[in-house]
C-alpha positions as CSV (number, residue, x, y, z in Angstrom):
1,X,-194.3,62.7,-23.6
2,X,-195.0,63.7,-27.2
3,X,-193.8,66.4,-29.6
4,X,-197.0,68.3,-29.1
5,X,-196.7,68.3,-25.3
6,X,-193.1,69.5,-25.5
7,X,-194.0,72.2,-28.0
8,X,-196.9,73.4,-25.9
9,X,-194.7,73.5,-22.8
10,X,-192.2,75.6,-24.7
11,X,-194.8,78.1,-26.0
12,X,-196.4,78.4,-22.6
13,X,-193.0,79.3,-21.2
14,X,-192.5,81.9,-23.9
15,X,-196.0,83.3,-23.3
16,X,-195.4,83.5,-19.5
17,X,-192.6,85.9,-20.2
18,X,-194.6,88.1,-22.6
19,X,-198.1,88.1,-21.0
20,X,-197.2,90.1,-17.9
21,X,-196.6,93.1,-20.2
22,X,-200.0,93.1,-22.0
23,X,-203.6,93.1,-21.0
24,X,-204.4,90.2,-23.4
25,X,-202.9,86.8,-22.8
26,X,-201.2,84.8,-25.5
27,X,-202.9,81.6,-26.8
28,X,-201.2,78.3,-27.5
29,X,-203.0,76.4,-30.3
30,X,-202.5,72.8,-31.3
31,X,-203.2,72.7,-35.0
32,X,-202.6,69.0,-35.5
33,X,-200.3,66.2,-34.2
34,X,-197.2,68.0,-35.5
35,X,-198.0,71.7,-35.4
36,X,-198.4,74.0,-32.5
37,X,-198.6,77.8,-32.7
38,X,-198.4,80.8,-30.3
39,X,-200.6,83.8,-30.9
40,X,-199.7,86.9,-29.0
41,X,-200.7,90.6,-29.3
42,X,-199.0,92.6,-32.1
43,X,-197.9,95.3,-29.7
44,X,-196.0,93.1,-27.3
45,X,-192.7,94.8,-28.2
46,X,-194.0,98.2,-27.3
47,X,-195.8,96.9,-24.2
48,X,-192.5,95.5,-22.8
49,X,-189.9,98.0,-24.0
50,X,-192.0,101.1,-24.7
51,X,-192.1,103.3,-27.8
52,X,-189.6,106.1,-28.6
53,X,-190.6,109.6,-29.8
54,X,-191.3,110.0,-33.5
55,X,-194.3,108.1,-34.9
56,X,-197.7,108.1,-33.2
57,X,-199.1,104.7,-32.3
58,X,-202.4,103.4,-33.8
59,X,-205.3,105.0,-32.1
60,X,-207.8,102.0,-32.0
61,X,-205.9,100.0,-29.4
62,X,-205.6,103.2,-27.3
63,X,-209.4,103.8,-27.5
64,X,-210.0,100.3,-26.1
65,X,-207.3,100.8,-23.4
66,X,-208.9,104.2,-22.3
67,X,-212.3,102.5,-22.0
68,X,-210.9,99.4,-20.2
69,X,-209.1,101.7,-17.7
70,X,-212.3,103.6,-17.0
71,X,-210.6,106.9,-17.9
72,X,-213.7,107.9,-19.9
73,X,-216.9,106.1,-20.7
74,X,-218.4,107.4,-23.9
75,X,-217.0,106.8,-27.4
76,X,-216.5,110.4,-28.3
77,X,-214.5,111.2,-25.2
78,X,-212.5,107.9,-25.5
79,X,-211.5,108.8,-29.1
80,X,-210.4,112.3,-28.1
81,X,-208.5,111.0,-25.1
82,X,-206.8,108.3,-27.1
83,X,-205.9,110.8,-29.8
84,X,-204.3,113.1,-27.2
85,X,-202.3,110.1,-25.7
86,X,-201.2,109.0,-29.2
87,X,-200.0,112.6,-30.0
88,X,-198.1,112.7,-26.7
89,X,-196.5,109.3,-27.3
90,X,-195.5,110.5,-30.8
91,X,-193.9,113.6,-29.4
92,X,-192.3,112.2,-26.2
93,X,-192.3,108.4,-26.4
94,X,-193.5,106.3,-23.4
95,X,-192.0,106.3,-19.9
96,X,-190.9,102.7,-20.3
97,X,-189.0,103.2,-23.6
98,X,-185.7,101.4,-23.8
99,X,-183.5,102.6,-26.7
100,X,-182.1,99.7,-28.8
101,X,-184.1,97.2,-26.8
102,X,-183.9,93.6,-28.0
103,X,-186.9,92.0,-29.8
104,X,-189.2,90.9,-27.0
105,X,-190.4,87.7,-28.7
106,X,-186.9,86.6,-29.7
107,X,-185.7,87.3,-26.2
108,X,-188.4,85.1,-24.7
109,X,-187.7,82.4,-27.2
110,X,-183.9,82.5,-26.5
111,X,-184.6,82.3,-22.8
112,X,-186.5,79.0,-23.2
113,X,-185.0,77.4,-26.3
114,X,-182.3,75.4,-24.5
115,X,-184.8,73.6,-22.3
116,X,-187.0,72.9,-25.4
117,X,-184.1,71.4,-27.3
118,X,-183.1,69.2,-24.3
119,X,-186.7,67.8,-24.0
120,X,-187.0,67.4,-27.8
121,X,-183.6,65.7,-27.9
122,X,-184.6,63.3,-25.1
123,X,-187.9,62.6,-26.8
124,X,-186.1,61.8,-30.1
125,X,-183.5,59.6,-28.4
126,X,-186.2,57.7,-26.5
127,X,-188.2,57.2,-29.6
128,X,-185.3,56.1,-31.7
129,X,-183.9,53.8,-29.0
130,X,-187.2,52.0,-28.8
131,X,-187.2,51.5,-32.6
132,X,-183.6,50.3,-32.6
133,X,-184.2,48.0,-29.7
134,X,-187.1,46.4,-31.6
135,X,-184.9,46.1,-34.7
136,X,-182.1,44.4,-32.8
137,X,-184.5,42.0,-31.1
138,X,-185.9,40.9,-34.5
139,X,-182.5,40.6,-36.3
140,X,-180.0,39.7,-33.6
141,X,-180.8,36.9,-31.2
142,X,-180.0,37.5,-27.5
143,X,-178.6,34.0,-27.1
144,X,-176.2,32.4,-29.4
145,X,-175.5,28.7,-29.3
146,X,-172.4,27.5,-31.0
147,X,-171.9,23.8,-31.5
148,X,-168.5,22.3,-32.2
């Protein structure tokens, strides 16, 4: 097992907690042999825990959602419907709104971080043990002969 495979496994576990709440799945990217990233939708917090009354949400994602749901088909009607939805959310919030909800991404990370640390620790110990074993084999003979 390598650092990259451990990191990918961790990010996939985090994504599996976030993705059921959005229509677009997260993407785990391997940048190089020591960097792995997780890209998720910007609105994952609102998708999971809703939005309270106050500020209207951005309209462009709502236009795409209205079209995807098949609520309306043409662009003009989609824009009008999305605007009405945004106005309603700004006034009333969403049905799934959870006041003082935790940060969805931090929550998913915290749910999976212990397993990640265990695997990373085992990887480090295994790697270091092999290096130490080689060093001991080179510097300290396994058999000592003492002549008197």
